[in-house]
Structures are given as C-alpha cells and as structure tokens.
C-alpha positions as CSV (number, residue, x, y, z in Angstrom):
1,X,-3.2,-7.6,-18.7
2,X,-3.7,-6.8,-15.0
3,X,-1.0,-4.2,-13.7
4,X,0.1,-4.4,-9.8
5,X,2.8,-2.2,-9.2
6,X,3.7,0.4,-6.5
7,X,4.8,3.8,-7.6
8,X,6.8,5.7,-5.2
9,X,6.2,9.6,-5.5
10,X,8.1,10.6,-2.3
11,X,10.1,9.1,0.6
12,X,11.3,11.8,3.1
13,X,10.1,11.8,6.4
14,X,9.1,15.4,8.2
15,X,11.0,17.7,5.9
16,X,11.8,17.1,2.2
17,X,15.2,17.2,0.7
18,X,16.9,17.9,-2.7
19,X,16.6,14.1,-3.6
20,X,13.3,13.2,-1.6
21,X,10.0,15.0,-1.9
22,X,7.5,14.5,1.0
23,X,5.4,11.1,1.3
24,X,3.2,9.8,-1.5
25,X,2.7,6.6,-3.0
26,X,0.2,5.1,-5.7
27,X,-0.7,1.6,-5.7
28,X,-1.9,0.0,-9.0
29,X,-4.1,-2.7,-8.6
30,X,-5.4,-4.1,-11.9
31,X,-7.7,-1.4,-13.0
32,X,-7.8,0.6,-9.7
33,X,-5.5,3.5,-8.0
34,X,-4.9,3.9,-4.3
35,X,-3.1,6.9,-3.3
36,X,-1.5,6.6,0.0
37,X,-0.6,9.5,2.4
38,X,-0.1,12.5,-0.3
39,X,2.3,14.8,1.6
40,X,3.2,18.3,0.2
41,X,4.3,18.2,-3.6
42,X,2.3,15.1,-4.6
43,X,0.2,16.6,-7.5
44,X,3.7,17.4,-9.1
45,X,5.3,14.1,-8.2
46,X,2.2,12.3,-10.2
47,X,3.1,14.5,-13.0
48,X,6.5,13.6,-13.0
49,X,5.7,9.9,-12.4
50,X,2.9,9.6,-15.0
51,X,0.1,9.2,-12.4
52,X,-3.0,11.1,-13.7
53,X,-5.6,12.1,-11.4
54,X,-7.9,9.9,-13.1
55,X,-5.8,6.9,-12.0
56,X,-7.2,7.4,-8.2
57,X,-10.1,5.3,-7.0
58,X,-9.2,5.6,-3.3
59,X,-7.0,7.6,-0.9
60,X,-5.7,6.3,2.1
61,X,-4.3,8.6,4.9
62,X,-2.5,6.8,8.0
63,X,-2.7,9.9,10.1
64,X,-2.7,13.6,10.0
65,X,0.9,14.8,10.2
66,X,1.8,17.3,7.5
67,X,4.2,14.9,5.5
68,X,1.5,12.4,5.1
69,X,-1.4,14.7,4.3
70,X,-0.8,18.4,3.2
71,X,-1.0,17.2,-0.6
72,X,-4.5,16.4,0.0
73,X,-5.6,19.6,-0.8
74,X,-3.9,19.8,-4.3
75,X,-4.9,16.2,-5.1
76,X,-8.7,16.6,-4.3
77,X,-8.7,19.8,-6.2
78,X,-6.9,18.3,-9.1
79,X,-9.5,15.4,-9.3
80,X,-12.1,17.9,-9.4
81,X,-10.5,20.0,-11.9
82,X,-9.8,17.0,-14.3
83,X,-13.6,15.9,-13.7
84,X,-12.5,12.2,-12.9
85,X,-15.5,10.2,-14.0
86,X,-15.8,8.3,-11.1
87,X,-16.3,8.9,-7.4
88,X,-13.0,8.7,-4.9
89,X,-13.5,7.1,-1.8
90,X,-11.0,8.8,1.2
91,X,-10.0,6.8,4.1
92,X,-8.3,8.5,7.0
93,X,-8.4,8.5,11.1
94,X,-11.9,9.7,12.4
95,X,-10.2,11.6,14.8
96,X,-8.7,13.9,12.3
97,X,-11.7,14.8,10.7
98,X,-11.4,18.3,11.2
99,X,-7.9,18.1,9.4
100,X,-9.6,16.4,6.3
101,X,-12.2,19.0,6.2
102,X,-9.9,21.9,6.3
103,X,-7.5,20.4,3.7
104,X,-10.6,19.4,1.5
105,X,-11.9,23.0,1.6
106,X,-8.6,24.8,1.9
107,X,-9.5,27.1,-1.0
108,X,-12.3,28.0,-3.5
109,X,-12.8,25.4,-6.2
110,X,-15.9,24.1,-8.2
111,X,-16.7,20.5,-6.9
112,X,-17.4,18.0,-9.9
113,X,-16.5,14.6,-8.4
114,X,-18.1,13.0,-5.4
115,X,-15.6,12.4,-2.8
116,X,-16.6,9.6,-0.7
117,X,-15.5,10.0,3.2
118,X,-15.1,6.9,4.7
119,X,-13.0,7.8,8.0
120,X,-11.6,4.8,9.9
121,X,-12.2,4.3,13.7
122,X,-11.4,0.8,14.5
123,X,-9.6,-2.5,13.4
124,X,-11.1,-4.1,10.5
125,X,-12.2,-4.2,7.0
126,X,-13.3,-0.9,5.5
127,X,-13.9,-1.4,1.8
128,X,-14.0,-4.1,-0.8
129,X,-12.8,-3.6,-4.4
130,X,-13.5,-5.8,-7.3
131,X,-10.6,-8.0,-6.6
132,X,-9.4,-7.1,-2.7
133,X,-10.7,-6.4,0.9
134,X,-8.9,-3.2,2.4
135,X,-8.4,-3.6,5.9
136,X,-6.8,-1.3,8.9
137,X,-4.9,-1.9,11.7
138,X,-4.1,0.7,14.6
139,X,-0.5,1.8,14.9
140,X,1.5,3.3,17.8
141,X,2.4,7.2,17.2
142,X,2.0,10.4,18.8
143,X,-1.3,10.9,16.9
144,X,-3.7,8.3,16.1
145,X,-2.6,6.5,13.1
146,X,-3.7,3.3,11.0
147,X,-1.7,1.1,8.7
148,X,-3.8,-0.6,5.6
149,X,-3.4,-4.2,4.4
150,X,-5.0,-5.4,1.0
151,X,-6.1,-9.0,0.5
152,X,-6.8,-10.6,-2.5
153,X,-9.3,-13.7,-2.0
154,X,-7.7,-16.9,-2.4
155,X,-8.5,-18.6,-5.9
156,X,-7.6,-21.9,-7.5
157,X,-4.9,-22.4,-10.7
158,X,-5.8,-24.7,-13.4
159,X,-3.2,-27.4,-14.0
160,X,-2.9,-28.3,-17.5
161,X,-1.9,-31.8,-17.1
162,X,-4.8,-32.8,-14.9
163,X,-7.0,-31.1,-17.4
164,X,-5.6,-33.0,-20.2
165,X,-5.8,-36.6,-17.9
166,X,-9.4,-35.8,-17.5
167,X,-10.2,-34.4,-21.1
168,X,-11.3,-31.1,-20.3
169,X,-10.1,-28.5,-22.8
170,X,-11.6,-25.5,-24.8
171,X,-14.6,-23.7,-23.5
172,X,-15.0,-26.7,-21.1
173,X,-12.1,-25.2,-18.8
174,X,-14.1,-22.1,-18.2
175,X,-17.2,-24.0,-17.5
176,X,-15.7,-26.1,-14.9
177,X,-14.2,-23.0,-13.4
178,X,-17.8,-21.7,-12.9
179,X,-19.7,-24.6,-12.1
180,X,-17.1,-26.3,-9.9
181,X,-17.9,-29.9,-11.5
182,X,-18.1,-30.9,-15.2
183,X,-18.9,-34.5,-16.5
184,X,-18.6,-35.7,-12.9
185,X,-15.0,-34.1,-12.8
186,X,-14.8,-31.6,-9.6
187,X,-12.9,-28.6,-9.9
188,X,-10.4,-29.9,-7.1
189,X,-9.2,-32.8,-9.5
190,X,-7.9,-30.4,-12.2
191,X,-6.9,-27.5,-10.3
192,X,-4.7,-26.5,-7.3
193,X,-5.2,-23.6,-4.6
194,X,-3.9,-20.3,-5.4
195,X,-3.3,-17.9,-2.5
196,X,-4.3,-14.3,-3.0
197,X,-1.8,-11.6,-2.9
198,X,-1.1,-9.6,0.0
199,X,0.2,-6.0,0.4
200,X,0.5,-3.8,3.4
201,X,1.3,-0.2,3.8
202,X,2.8,0.7,7.6
203,X,3.9,4.4,8.2
204,X,4.8,6.3,11.4
205,X,4.8,3.8,14.3
206,X,6.6,2.0,16.9
207,X,6.7,-1.8,17.2
208,X,3.1,-2.8,17.9
209,X,0.8,-5.8,17.7
210,X,-1.0,-4.0,14.4
211,X,2.5,-3.8,12.6
212,X,2.8,-7.6,12.9
213,X,-0.8,-8.2,12.0
214,X,-0.5,-5.8,8.9
215,X,2.7,-7.6,7.9
216,X,1.6,-11.2,8.2
217,X,2.2,-13.2,5.1
218,X,2.2,-10.2,2.8
219,X,3.9,-10.5,-1.0
220,X,5.1,-6.9,-0.3
221,X,5.3,-4.9,2.7
222,X,5.9,-1.3,2.5
223,X,7.2,0.3,5.8
224,X,8.7,3.3,7.4
225,X,12.4,2.7,8.6
226,X,12.8,6.6,9.7
227,X,16.4,5.7,11.5
228,X,19.1,3.8,11.4
229,X,19.5,1.3,14.4
230,X,22.1,3.2,16.1
231,X,19.1,5.8,16.8
232,X,16.5,3.5,18.1
233,X,15.8,5.1,21.4
234,X,15.3,8.3,19.1
235,X,13.0,6.3,16.9
236,X,10.8,4.9,19.8
237,X,10.6,8.4,21.4
238,X,9.2,9.6,18.4
239,X,6.9,7.0,17.3
240,X,9.2,5.6,14.7
241,X,10.8,2.2,13.4
242,X,14.6,1.6,12.6
243,X,15.7,-0.2,9.3
244,X,16.7,-3.4,11.6
245,X,13.2,-3.3,13.3
246,X,11.3,-3.0,10.0
247,X,13.5,-5.9,8.6
248,X,12.7,-8.2,11.6
249,X,8.9,-7.4,11.3
250,X,9.4,-8.7,7.6
251,X,11.6,-11.7,8.3
252,X,9.1,-13.0,11.1
253,X,6.1,-12.3,9.0
254,X,7.3,-14.1,5.9
255,X,7.4,-11.1,3.7
256,X,8.2,-11.9,0.2
257,X,9.5,-8.0,-1.1
258,X,10.1,-5.5,1.8
259,X,10.1,-1.8,0.4
260,X,11.8,0.6,3.1
261,X,10.8,4.4,2.9
262,X,10.1,7.4,4.9
263,X,13.9,8.2,5.8
264,X,15.2,10.9,8.0
265,X,17.2,13.7,6.5
266,X,19.8,13.2,9.0
267,X,21.4,10.3,6.8
268,X,23.1,10.7,3.5
269,X,23.6,6.9,2.4
270,X,20.7,5.1,1.4
271,X,22.6,1.8,1.1
272,X,23.0,1.8,4.6
273,X,19.5,1.0,5.4
274,X,19.9,-2.2,3.1
275,X,22.9,-3.0,5.0
276,X,21.2,-3.1,8.4
277,X,18.1,-4.6,7.0
278,X,20.2,-7.5,5.6
279,X,22.1,-7.8,9.2
280,X,18.8,-8.1,10.7
281,X,18.1,-11.5,9.0
282,X,15.8,-10.4,6.1
283,X,16.6,-12.8,2.9
284,X,13.6,-11.7,0.8
285,X,13.6,-9.1,-2.0
286,X,14.3,-5.8,-0.7
287,X,14.1,-2.1,-2.1
288,X,15.3,1.1,-0.5
289,X,12.7,3.4,-2.0
290,X,13.9,6.3,-4.1
291,X,11.2,8.9,-5.5
292,X,9.6,8.0,-9.0
293,X,10.6,4.4,-8.5
294,X,8.2,1.8,-9.7
295,X,8.2,-1.4,-8.0
296,X,5.9,-4.4,-9.4
297,X,4.5,-6.6,-6.8
298,X,5.7,-10.2,-6.8
299,X,4.1,-12.7,-8.9
300,X,1.4,-14.7,-7.6
301,X,2.2,-18.2,-6.7
C-alpha cells in the first residue's frame, strides 16, 4: 500500500528552543522520500522520527539561511556513510551554489553515493518522479528563496456500478484501463475523473504571487507562520508571514489541510496560531506542527 505522509523533524525559526528543533521535514510519497530544508540537528531528529538516510531520494532547500540548510552537511555525509543504494537529487537556489558547496564538503568523508546537483534559477517544473511533477515558484525574502509544489497527474476512478452494468469484471477491468476501450465500451463509460494530489511547501516569504500559485488547490499546504498577527509589520520587514496571512492564503486557494510551522521563539502558546488561523476564516483541516509529528495527506477524492 502506498504511503503519503508528512514527517515533521523540526519547527523552529532562526533559533531552536527546548521543544523545537531547527527546520526539517520529510514527505513520504509512495516509495520516495523528499527531505525539505534540513536545518541544524536534522540527522538526530531523523533518528528520533524513524527516518533513515535510505528513505531520502531528493533534498529540496528553499534558501540558504542557516535554520533551513545547516543540517545539509550531516545529512549528506550520513547518506554516504550508510551507502544509500540510489542517487539523491538536490534542489536549491542556484544563487546559493557557494553555500551548497561549502556544506557538501564541510569536512572530510568518503563519497559513496552520487549527489545530483540540480540548482533552481526560475519558476517551473524541475523534476519528475514516478507519480508526480516537482515545480518551484520564487518567493519574497531577503535572500533568494523558492517554494516547492508536488502535483500528481490526474487519473480516473473505476465505478463498480458502471462496470457491472457493462459486464466488465475480473482481468477485463485492467484491460480497459490500459487500452482505453473494451468490447466497444470506452473507459469514460465505466470510470470518472480522479484529480491528482497536490502538496506545497512554502517557507520564508512575504505575501507574493508565488505563495498563491504554490497553494492553489492543494490537498496539503505546509507554510511558515513565523509571527502572530499583532506582529504583522515585523513579519513584513523580515520577509515572513503571520498565522492569519497564511490561513487566508489557504482559505482563498481552497486548501484541504493546512500545516503551520516555523514559529518564532517569542511565542509560547502554540494554540494561539490555531486561533488566529481560524479567525482568518480557514475552515479546512488544520495542524499546528510540532516536532516528530506525522501528518497523513488527505485521502484522494
């Protein structure tokens, strides 16, 4: 059975706290693992969360501030130490190539695994997996930053009643799916459209077109909400979002499950982020992320 879940490794912004590690997130998507923004301490958080280096197929870095990237050195060395049996692709802003190089070769180690460097310099698709397309959008932050979106191609859902009506059963169900028509019965007559899942990962940014484009129609949106609404001016000055801003983005984009993360250490009550998100009018499923939490993607329609 395919597994699609979001594993939270760390949720702090800028500085870790006693209860929140620096950023780090793993998306399990069927048989692949996509590691987002590995901040300092990610390797240890992986151990605590039951995530192995072998689980990682891609690494996606939004930008090169330390809380989103300092863990790269340890993660890449662990991938090599454990001799992961597949290449690992790395996506990151091309303007930060010197930082990626420094982190990749921060200390001496033996390279055993190909790390496929795939820097990002513009909006659009950057990779294709077995069941998804990975694309990026530019965000608005003091350093160049990109958000990531994963889109599964649309498919079709077989309808048992329609299959029965047309006398199609057993191996013939697979045949009509593969061939598009069987015994004069088109696939459309026994199935209906099934939209592919959509997931977006939006970190440090002000409100900008890229945020809305990434969030549009997502089943799950993971988005920073560094500040509470009363500190909106501070958020804008430093290139961040508030809980209310993130929730309004999700509301207007039709997001099914909103995951808030990347919290400033100035706040001690996580429930306040949920209260402000609800006050902003978001009515879908809502999670205020905590370290080591596992969040399943909503079931496909």
